[in-house]
C-alpha positions in Angstrom: 9.3 -35.6 -6.4 6.9 -32.8 -5.2 7.0 -29.6 -7.3 8.2 -26.5 -5.6 5.1 -24.5 -4.6 7.1 -21.3 -4.9 6.5 -21.2 -8.7 2.7 -21.2 -8.5 2.8 -18.4 -5.9 5.3 -16.4 -7.9 3.3 -16.8 -11.0 0.1 -15.6 -9.3 1.9 -12.5 -8.0 3.3 -11.9 -11.5 -0.2 -11.9 -12.9 -1.4 -9.5 -10.2 1.5 -7.2 -10.9 1.0 -7.2 -14.7 -2.7 -6.6 -14.3 -2.2 -3.8 -11.7 0.6 -2.0 -13.6 -0.9 -2.7 -17.0 -4.2 -1.0 -16.2 -2.3 1.9 -14.7 -0.1 2.3 -17.9 -1.3 5.6 -19.6 -1.9 4.1 -23.1 -4.2 1.6 -21.4 -5.6 3.7 -18.6 -6.6 6.8 -20.6 -8.9 5.1 -23.1 -10.5 3.2 -20.3 -11.1 6.3 -18.2 -12.5 8.1 -21.3 -15.0 5.2 -21.9 -15.8 4.2 -18.3 -15.3 7.5 -16.5 -13.0 8.0 -13.5 -15.2 6.1 -11.1 -15.9 3.3 -13.5 -12.2 2.8 -14.1 -11.6 2.8 -10.4 -14.1 0.0 -9.9 -12.5 -2.0 -12.8 -9.0 -1.4 -11.4 -10.0 -2.4 -7.9 -11.9 -5.6 -9.0 -9.0 -6.7 -11.1 -6.6 -6.2 -8.2 -8.9 -8.1 -5.8 -9.3 -11.1 -8.1 -5.6 -11.5 -9.0 -4.3 -10.8 -5.5 -7.0 -13.0 -3.9 -6.0 -15.9 -6.2 -2.3 -15.4 -5.2 -3.1 -15.4 -1.5 -5.3 -18.5 -1.8 -2.5 -20.3 -3.7 0.0 -19.3 -0.9 -2.4 -20.4 1.8 -2.6 -23.9 0.2 1.2 -24.2 0.1 2.4 -22.1 3.1 4.0 -25.1 4.9 5.5 -26.8 1.9 8.7 -26.6 -0.1 12.3 -25.7 0.8 13.2 -23.9 4.0 13.5 -20.1 4.1 16.1 -18.0 5.9 14.1 -18.2 9.2 16.2 -15.4 10.8 13.7 -15.4 13.7 15.9 -18.2 15.2 18.5 -15.6 16.0 17.4 -13.3 18.9 19.1 -10.1 17.7 17.9 -10.4 14.1 14.4 -11.4 15.4 14.2 -8.3 17.6 15.3 -6.0 14.8 12.9 -7.5 12.3 10.0 -7.3 14.7 10.8 -3.7 15.4 10.7 -3.1 11.6 7.3 -4.7 11.4 5.9 -2.6 14.3 7.3 0.6 12.7 5.9 -0.4 9.4 2.5 -1.1 10.8 2.5 2.3 12.5 3.4 4.1 9.2 0.7 2.2 7.3 -1.9 3.3 9.9 -0.6 6.8 10.0 -1.0 7.2 6.3 -4.8 7.3 6.7 -4.8 10.2 9.2 -5.0 12.8 6.5 -5.6 10.6 3.4 -8.7 12.5 2.3 -6.7 15.7 1.8 -3.6 13.9 0.5 -2.2 14.5 -3.1 -2.7 10.7 -3.5 -6.4 10.6 -2.8 -8.7 10.5 -5.8 -9.6 14.1 -5.3 -5.9 14.9 -5.8 -5.5 17.9 -3.6 -1.9 19.1 -4.1 -0.8 21.2 -1.2 2.1 21.9 1.2 3.4 18.7 2.9 2.2 18.2 6.5 2.7 15.6 9.2 4.1 12.3 8.1 4.4 13.6 4.5 7.4 15.6 5.8 9.0 12.3 6.8 8.0 10.3 3.7 5.4 11.2 1.1 4.4 7.5 0.9 4.0 6.3 4.5 1.7 3.5 3.6 4.0 2.0 0.9 7.1 2.5 3.0 5.4 0.8 6.0 4.3 -2.0 3.7 7.8 -2.5 2.5 9.2 -2.7 6.0 6.5 -5.2 7.1 6.9 -7.5 4.1 10.7 -7.3 3.8 11.0 -8.3 7.5 8.6 -11.2 7.0 10.6 -12.3 4.0 13.6 -12.7 6.2 11.6 -14.3 9.0 9.8 -16.8 6.8 10.5 -20.4 7.6 9.6 -21.5 4.1 10.9 -20.2 0.8 7.4 -19.9 -0.6 6.6 -17.4 2.2 9.9 -15.6 1.7 9.3 -15.2 -2.1 5.7 -13.9 -1.6 6.8 -11.3 1.0 9.9 -10.3 -1.0 7.6 -9.7 -4.1 5.3 -7.6 -1.9 8.2 -5.6 -0.6 9.4 -4.9 -4.1 5.9 -4.0 -5.3 5.6 -1.6 -2.3 8.7 0.3 -3.5 7.9 0.2 -7.2 4.3 1.2 -6.7 4.9 4.8 -5.4 7.6 5.5 -8.0 5.2 4.7 -10.8 2.3 6.5 -9.1 4.5 9.7 -8.8 5.4 9.4 -12.5 1.8 9.1 -13.5 0.7 12.1 -11.3 3.6 14.1 -12.5 2.5 13.6 -16.1 -1.2 14.4 -15.2 -0.6 17.4 -12.9 2.7 18.9 -14.0 4.3 21.6 -12.0 2.1 21.4 -8.8 3.1 17.7 -8.3 6.7 18.4 -9.3 6.9 21.0 -6.5 5.4 18.5 -4.1 8.0 15.8 -5.1 10.8 18.3 -4.8 9.8 19.2 -1.2 9.4 15.6 0.0 11.1 12.2 -0.3 10.0 8.6 -0.7 12.7 7.3 1.7 12.0 8.4 5.3 13.9 11.5 6.5 15.8 12.0 3.3 14.1 15.4 2.5 14.6 16.4 6.2 18.3 15.5 6.1 18.7 17.4 2.8 17.1 20.5 4.3 14.1 20.5 1.9 11.8 19.7 4.8 11.6 19.9 8.6 10.1 17.6 11.2 7.1 19.1 13.0 6.3 16.9 16.0 2.9 18.4 16.7 1.7 17.6 13.2 2.4 13.9 13.5 -0.8 11.7 13.7 0.1 10.2 17.1 -3.2 8.5 17.6 -3.2 6.6 14.3 0.5 5.8 14.7 -0.3 4.2 18.1 -3.3 2.4 16.5 -0.9 0.8 14.1 1.2 -0.5 16.9 -1.9 -1.9 18.6 -2.9 -3.6 15.3 0.5 -5.1 14.9 0.2 -6.6 18.4 -3.3 -7.9 17.7 -2.2 -9.5 14.4 0.7 -11.1 16.2 -1.7 -12.7 18.5 -3.6 -14.4 15.6 -0.6 -14.7 13.4 -0.8 -18.5 13.2 -4.3 -18.4 11.8 -4.1 -15.5 9.4 -4.1 -17.7 6.3 -6.8 -20.2 7.5 -9.7 -20.9 5.1 -7.6 -20.4 2.0 -6.4 -17.0 3.1 -10.0 -15.6 3.5 -9.1 -13.2 6.3 -6.2 -11.6 4.4 -8.2 -11.4 1.2 -11.2 -9.8 3.1 -8.8 -7.2 4.5 -7.4 -6.5 1.1 -10.9 -6.0 -0.3 -12.6 -4.1 2.7 -9.8 -1.6 3.2 -9.6 -0.2 -0.4 -13.4 -0.5 -0.7 -13.9 1.7 2.3 -11.5 4.3 0.8 -13.2 4.1 -2.5 -16.7 4.7 -1.0 -15.4 7.5 1.1 -13.9 9.2 -2.0 -17.2 8.7 -3.8 -19.2 10.4 -1.0 -16.8 13.3 -0.9 -16.9 13.7 -4.7 -20.7 13.7 -4.6 -20.8 16.3 -1.8 -18.4 18.5 -3.8 -20.5 18.1 -6.9 -23.7 19.1 -5.0 -21.9 22.2 -3.5 -20.7 23.2 -7.0 -24.3 22.8 -8.3 -25.8 24.9 -5.5 -23.2 27.6 -6.0 -23.8 27.6 -9.8 -27.6 27.8 -9.2 -27.3 30.7 -6.8 -25.1 32.8 -9.1 
């Protein structure tokens, strides 16, 4: 009897989660930051995530069409339409998160400020979007191995921002506490509670539309996304965060140069 491939994929994701959360745990993170510096730690953190997540995706790619059947709700027209709508909305939120990321409280620069744009709707549009995309895929998956992987990603997408906010609250104190009080993780909760208001002109319409277009393009190549042991997905997981990291590094260097010039002229 063939072993259920779900176990190997779940084990790979568990290793990714333990490594990711373990390095972010303050008793582990703080000594590493002190030894490696902020940027050195960021490189270590990113490389560990790339390796463990890449191994998980490669394992899934090998077993994507094996094992017991999943829920496969795509066979039901109403459920399929609702889940595809959730995926498109999630993709739009994920793209929209990058519209003002450089000035976001969650960038490495850590600029805590008044919420704007999508932050009024949810302070974590990328994670919420990721949760929508992966949860919908878990229900659409035709094999249990795919459903388990996507469900794990959905849970991680919801747990990640909660832990990130706890970490930043401990590091920044009152400024981040005020930001949390004025926003919500779940979309529209802060608006419904009267702590925030929706400002249509602040929404990043161009990047939201870009997310919809990307969702359509990915649907067109959906059948081949995990070809070559998942190389395309792994590359996207590496290139996206790497671009953010390099952008943050350039901004940090420019800020240091400006500070040096100001100090030299005073």
